[in-house]
C-alpha positions as CSV (number, residue, x, y, z in Angstrom):
1,X,72.4,94.5,121.1
2,X,75.2,96.2,123.1
3,X,78.8,95.5,122.1
4,X,80.9,92.9,123.7
5,X,83.1,94.1,126.6
6,X,85.8,91.9,125.5
7,X,86.0,92.6,121.8
8,X,87.3,90.4,119.0
9,X,89.0,93.1,116.6
10,X,90.4,96.5,117.9
11,X,90.7,99.3,115.1
12,X,92.6,101.2,117.3
13,X,95.2,98.6,118.3
14,X,95.4,97.7,114.3
15,X,96.7,101.3,113.8
16,X,99.8,100.3,115.5
17,X,100.3,104.0,116.8
18,X,100.9,105.2,113.3
19,X,99.4,108.7,112.4
20,X,97.2,107.3,109.8
21,X,95.5,110.7,108.9
22,X,99.1,111.9,108.2
23,X,99.6,109.1,105.8
24,X,96.3,109.9,103.9
25,X,96.9,113.8,103.9
26,X,100.5,113.0,102.1
27,X,98.8,111.1,99.5
28,X,96.2,113.4,99.0
29,X,98.6,116.4,98.8
30,X,100.7,114.5,96.1
31,X,97.8,114.1,94.2
32,X,98.8,110.4,92.7
33,X,96.3,107.8,93.9
34,X,97.0,104.8,91.7
35,X,100.1,103.0,90.9
36,X,102.2,105.7,92.2
37,X,105.5,106.2,94.5
38,X,103.7,104.8,97.6
39,X,102.8,101.4,96.0
40,X,106.5,101.5,94.5
41,X,107.9,101.9,97.8
42,X,105.9,99.2,99.9
43,X,106.6,97.0,97.3
44,X,110.4,97.1,97.8
45,X,110.1,97.3,101.3
46,X,107.8,94.2,101.6
47,X,110.1,92.2,99.5
48,X,113.0,93.0,101.3
49,X,111.1,92.3,104.4
50,X,110.3,88.6,103.1
51,X,113.6,88.1,101.5
52,X,112.3,87.8,98.0
53,X,113.2,89.8,94.8
54,X,109.8,91.0,93.9
55,X,106.6,92.1,95.1
56,X,103.6,93.2,93.2
57,X,100.5,95.1,94.8
58,X,97.0,94.2,94.0
59,X,93.7,94.7,95.3
60,X,93.1,91.8,97.6
61,X,94.2,88.6,98.6
62,X,91.8,86.7,96.5
63,X,93.0,88.5,93.4
64,X,96.4,87.6,94.5
65,X,95.6,84.1,94.3
66,X,93.8,84.1,91.1
67,X,96.6,86.1,89.4
68,X,99.0,84.0,90.5
69,X,97.3,81.1,89.1
70,X,96.9,82.8,85.7
71,X,100.7,83.9,86.0
72,X,101.3,79.7,85.9
73,X,99.2,79.6,83.1
74,X,97.0,77.4,84.8
75,X,93.2,77.1,83.4
76,X,90.6,75.1,82.6
77,X,90.8,71.2,83.1
78,X,93.5,71.6,85.5
79,X,93.7,70.6,89.0
80,X,95.0,72.7,91.8
81,X,95.6,70.8,95.2
82,X,94.4,72.6,98.6
83,X,92.7,72.3,101.7
84,X,89.0,72.2,102.4
85,X,89.0,74.2,105.8
86,X,90.4,77.6,104.9
87,X,87.6,79.9,104.2
88,X,87.0,79.2,100.6
89,X,89.5,82.0,99.4
90,X,91.7,79.4,97.5
91,X,88.7,77.9,95.9
92,X,87.1,80.9,94.9
93,X,90.4,81.9,93.2
94,X,90.8,78.2,91.5
95,X,87.3,78.8,90.2
96,X,88.1,82.3,88.7
97,X,91.2,80.8,86.8
98,X,88.6,78.2,85.6
99,X,90.7,75.2,87.2
100,X,89.4,72.6,89.7
101,X,90.1,72.3,93.3
102,X,91.6,68.9,94.6
103,X,90.9,69.0,98.4
104,X,93.1,66.5,100.5
105,X,93.4,66.0,104.3
106,X,94.8,68.3,106.9
107,X,96.8,67.3,110.0
108,X,95.0,67.2,113.1
109,X,97.1,69.4,115.3
110,X,98.1,72.5,113.0
111,X,95.3,72.3,110.7
112,X,97.4,72.9,107.6
113,X,97.8,70.6,104.7
114,X,99.0,67.3,105.9
115,X,102.4,66.7,104.1
116,X,101.8,62.8,103.5
117,X,98.2,63.8,102.0
118,X,100.0,66.1,99.6
119,X,102.5,63.6,98.5
120,X,100.3,60.8,98.0
121,X,98.2,63.5,95.7
122,X,101.1,64.4,93.8
123,X,102.2,60.9,93.2
124,X,98.4,59.8,92.3
125,X,97.7,61.9,89.4
126,X,98.3,65.3,87.4
127,X,98.3,68.2,89.4
128,X,99.0,71.8,88.2
129,X,99.7,73.6,91.4
130,X,99.4,73.4,95.3
131,X,98.0,76.2,97.1
132,X,99.4,75.9,100.7
133,X,97.5,78.3,103.4
134,X,99.4,79.3,106.5
135,X,96.1,79.0,108.6
136,X,95.6,81.0,111.9
137,X,98.9,82.6,111.5
138,X,100.4,79.1,112.2
139,X,103.1,78.2,109.4
140,X,102.4,74.9,107.6
141,X,105.1,72.5,107.4
142,X,106.3,74.2,104.2
143,X,109.8,72.6,103.9
144,X,108.6,69.0,103.4
145,X,105.6,70.3,101.0
146,X,108.1,72.7,99.1
147,X,110.2,69.6,98.7
148,X,107.5,67.3,97.4
149,X,106.4,69.9,94.9
150,X,110.0,70.5,93.6
151,X,110.2,66.7,93.1
152,X,107.1,66.5,91.1
153,X,107.8,69.7,89.1
154,X,104.6,71.2,90.4
155,X,104.6,74.9,91.3
156,X,103.6,76.0,95.1
157,X,101.6,79.1,96.0
158,X,101.7,80.1,99.5
159,X,98.7,81.7,100.7
160,X,100.1,83.9,103.6
161,X,97.0,86.0,103.9
162,X,97.0,85.2,108.0
163,X,100.5,84.6,108.5
164,X,102.5,88.1,107.7
165,X,106.0,87.7,109.6
166,X,105.8,84.2,110.6
167,X,109.3,82.7,110.0
168,X,110.9,79.4,110.4
169,X,114.8,78.7,110.5
170,X,115.1,82.5,109.9
171,X,113.3,82.3,106.7
172,X,109.9,84.0,106.1
173,X,106.3,82.5,105.5
174,X,106.1,83.7,101.6
175,X,109.7,83.0,100.8
176,X,109.2,79.3,99.8
177,X,107.0,78.8,97.2
178,X,107.1,79.9,93.5
179,X,104.7,82.9,94.4
180,X,103.2,84.0,97.9
181,X,99.8,85.7,98.2
182,X,99.0,88.0,100.9
183,X,95.9,90.2,102.0
184,X,95.8,93.3,103.8
185,X,92.1,93.2,104.9
186,X,92.1,95.6,107.9
187,X,91.7,92.6,110.5
188,X,95.0,91.0,109.3
189,X,98.5,91.2,111.2
190,X,99.3,93.9,108.7
191,X,96.1,95.4,107.8
192,X,94.9,98.4,105.6
193,X,92.1,100.5,106.0
194,X,90.3,98.5,103.2
195,X,90.9,95.7,100.9
196,X,94.8,95.6,99.6
197,X,96.7,92.4,98.5
198,X,100.2,91.5,97.1
199,X,102.2,88.8,95.0
200,X,105.6,87.9,96.3
201,X,108.1,86.0,94.1
202,X,111.7,85.3,93.4
203,X,111.1,84.8,90.0
204,X,111.1,88.0,87.8
205,X,109.4,86.8,84.9
206,X,106.6,85.6,87.4
207,X,106.7,88.9,88.6
208,X,106.2,90.9,85.3
209,X,103.2,88.5,84.3
210,X,101.5,89.2,87.7
211,X,102.2,93.0,87.0
212,X,100.7,92.9,83.4
213,X,97.8,90.6,84.5
214,X,97.0,93.2,87.5
215,X,96.4,95.9,85.0
216,X,94.1,94.1,82.2
217,X,97.1,92.2,80.6
218,X,99.0,95.5,79.3
219,X,102.5,95.5,78.4
220,X,101.9,98.9,77.8
221,X,99.4,101.4,78.3
222,X,96.4,100.1,76.0
223,X,98.3,97.2,74.8
224,X,97.3,94.0,76.0
225,X,99.4,91.3,75.5
226,X,98.3,88.7,77.9
227,X,95.1,87.0,78.4
228,X,93.3,87.0,81.6
229,X,94.1,90.4,82.8
230,X,91.9,92.2,85.3
231,X,91.6,95.6,87.1
232,X,93.4,94.7,90.4
233,X,95.5,97.7,91.8
234,X,96.7,98.4,95.2
235,X,95.9,102.2,95.5
236,X,98.2,104.7,96.8
237,X,96.4,105.5,100.0
238,X,96.4,101.8,101.2
239,X,100.1,101.4,100.3
240,X,101.1,104.5,102.4
241,X,99.2,103.4,105.2
242,X,100.9,99.7,104.9
243,X,104.4,101.4,104.2
244,X,104.3,103.4,107.5
245,X,103.0,100.2,109.6
246,X,105.3,97.8,108.1
247,X,108.3,98.6,110.4
248,X,106.2,97.6,113.7
249,X,104.6,94.6,112.3
250,X,107.5,92.4,114.3
251,X,106.7,94.0,117.7
252,X,102.8,93.8,116.6
253,X,103.3,90.1,116.4
254,X,105.0,89.6,119.5
255,X,102.4,91.3,121.2
256,X,99.8,89.1,119.8
257,X,102.0,86.1,120.5
258,X,102.1,87.3,124.1
259,X,98.3,87.2,124.3
260,X,98.4,83.9,123.1
261,X,100.9,82.4,125.5
262,X,98.9,83.8,128.3
263,X,95.9,81.6,127.1
264,X,98.2,78.6,126.5
265,X,99.3,78.6,130.1
266,X,96.0,79.0,131.5
267,X,94.3,76.4,129.3
268,X,97.0,73.8,129.5
269,X,94.8,71.6,131.7
270,X,91.6,72.2,130.3
271,X,89.9,69.5,127.8
272,X,90.5,71.8,125.0
273,X,93.2,71.2,121.9
274,X,95.4,74.0,121.7
275,X,97.4,75.6,119.0
276,X,100.7,73.6,118.7
277,X,103.4,76.2,118.7
278,X,103.9,79.7,120.1
279,X,107.3,80.1,118.3
280,X,108.4,82.4,115.5
281,X,106.3,80.2,113.1
282,X,103.1,81.3,114.6
283,X,102.0,85.0,114.6
284,X,98.8,84.6,116.3
285,X,96.7,85.9,113.8
286,X,93.8,84.1,115.3
287,X,93.9,82.0,118.8
288,X,92.0,79.0,117.9
289,X,91.0,76.3,120.2
290,X,89.1,72.9,119.5
291,X,86.1,71.5,121.5
292,X,83.2,69.2,120.8
293,X,81.2,71.5,122.8
294,X,81.9,75.1,120.9
295,X,78.2,76.1,120.6
296,X,77.9,75.7,124.4
297,X,81.2,77.6,125.1
298,X,80.6,80.6,122.4
299,X,77.2,80.9,124.1
300,X,78.7,81.4,127.3
301,X,81.5,83.8,126.6
302,X,78.6,85.8,124.7
303,X,76.8,85.9,127.9
304,X,79.9,87.1,130.0
305,X,80.5,89.9,127.2
306,X,83.2,88.0,125.3
307,X,83.1,88.2,121.4
308,X,84.5,85.1,119.4
309,X,84.1,83.6,116.3
310,X,84.4,80.4,114.1
311,X,86.9,80.1,111.5
312,X,85.6,78.2,109.6
313,X,82.2,76.3,110.1
314,X,81.8,74.8,106.9
315,X,84.2,72.7,104.8
316,X,84.8,73.7,101.4
317,X,83.6,70.4,99.9
318,X,80.4,70.9,101.7
319,X,79.2,74.3,100.3
320,X,76.0,74.5,98.9
321,X,77.2,75.5,95.3
322,X,76.4,74.3,91.6
323,X,78.4,73.1,89.2
324,X,81.8,73.4,91.3
325,X,84.2,70.5,90.6
326,X,86.0,69.0,93.2
327,X,88.4,66.0,93.9
328,X,89.2,63.6,97.0
329,X,92.0,61.3,97.3
330,X,90.6,58.1,98.6
331,X,92.4,55.4,100.6
332,X,93.0,53.7,97.5
333,X,95.0,56.4,95.9
334,X,92.8,56.8,93.0
335,X,91.3,60.3,92.2
336,X,87.6,60.1,92.3
337,X,86.0,63.4,90.5
338,X,82.3,64.6,91.3
339,X,80.4,67.4,91.2
340,X,79.0,69.4,94.3
341,X,75.3,70.1,94.1
342,X,73.2,71.9,96.2
343,X,72.1,69.9,99.5
344,X,68.4,70.9,98.8
345,X,68.5,69.2,95.4
346,X,70.5,66.3,96.4
347,X,68.7,65.6,99.5
348,X,72.1,65.2,101.4
349,X,74.6,67.8,102.5
350,X,75.7,68.4,99.2
351,X,79.2,67.0,99.7
352,X,79.0,64.7,96.4
353,X,80.6,61.9,98.3
354,X,84.0,63.0,99.6
355,X,85.4,62.1,102.6
356,X,87.7,64.3,104.5
357,X,86.9,63.2,108.1
358,X,89.9,65.1,109.5
359,X,89.0,68.5,108.0
360,X,85.4,68.0,108.9
361,X,86.0,67.4,112.6
362,X,88.4,70.5,112.7
363,X,85.5,72.4,111.3
364,X,83.1,71.4,113.6
365,X,85.4,72.3,116.8
366,X,87.1,75.5,116.0
367,X,86.5,78.8,118.1
368,X,88.5,81.6,117.6
369,X,89.2,83.7,120.9
370,X,90.1,87.6,121.2
371,X,93.7,87.8,120.2
372,X,93.7,91.0,118.7
373,X,96.4,93.9,119.0
374,X,95.2,96.2,121.7
375,X,93.5,93.7,123.7
376,X,94.5,95.0,127.3
377,X,95.8,92.7,130.4
378,X,92.4,92.9,131.9
379,X,90.5,92.1,129.1
380,X,92.8,88.9,128.3
381,X,92.1,87.9,131.9
382,X,88.6,88.1,131.4
383,X,88.8,85.8,128.5
384,X,90.9,83.4,130.4
385,X,88.3,83.5,133.4
386,X,85.4,83.1,131.1
387,X,86.9,80.0,129.4
388,X,87.6,78.3,132.8
389,X,84.5,79.2,134.4
390,X,82.9,77.2,131.7
391,X,84.9,74.1,132.2
392,X,84.9,74.3,135.8
393,X,81.2,74.5,135.9
394,X,80.7,71.7,133.8
395,X,83.1,69.4,136.3
396,X,81.4,70.7,139.4
397,X,78.1,69.2,137.8
């Protein structure tokens, strides 16, 4: 099958115009490949960019979440509140920490955690932490959720994997919670040439715990003082590339947002639900529309050489996993616990009886259109024409 004429991701655009080979050559010449000067320099630069005191490079974004939970001392039997529409990354980390997810509803507009649902869950029963994902590059209503967490004395972990550089009132995503987690997977707004991640925090003690936990729980070489440590280190090669690209991130985000703004204007009269913001709190990691006719629209675009993706089609409380603990906050305000079991074994969808209708509706309708750095004006116009042609054809029938 030939590649689509309008790709979903451009490796060339993601390079930001940086000489990546020169960055790699410098690391090779220095001969230091793990936890060396480039990692330290990137940690300092990224912490400064966010406006926080500490940043700790780790192997990937999921490890960043897992290590954050472990740094907070969260473990078996404890519940971590999160959303069920964000690709299972938080759920994976919660499982790795031995804790249990508490899924609550999302806001139908920005598809991030709904503040009222978070507030209700915090009041209803014990919660050890909240993981708030800034989904699709759109900052969640972090001010209200952070305030609710403070009032309940519950730590907030921001999942900023899709929101590098997003800001509200001059304060970056990642500067609001007790800890913030980043992924530098190649397709992220700030991407490496492989996996990479980082934990940011204003708390020196938490930073030191994450530093120890990322390397076996060592307080000194071969001295294990913290349980739950793993081998999760950002390597020098990726740090060198990220350090070179970081000064270009805001410009790159502006270019992504400009593509999204073209779509926003072009689709305003169509029967699509569009992203709620084009401001600085949105960095257009993904441009996601909603339509109950997703499959038809996606097939139409594919026939016209336009790539698209679905982020994410199956909510986490309906995933076909075994022995995964999940919680749902019902209308009564009481927390009901259930086990998720494979649908084939239950003769059902494997949802364990959870009810998250707003989340499920979003997962059934979301479609991500090309919005990558390097997308040309002509390619952007082709996406616009392709989407409009689909709806114009339908209205003419």
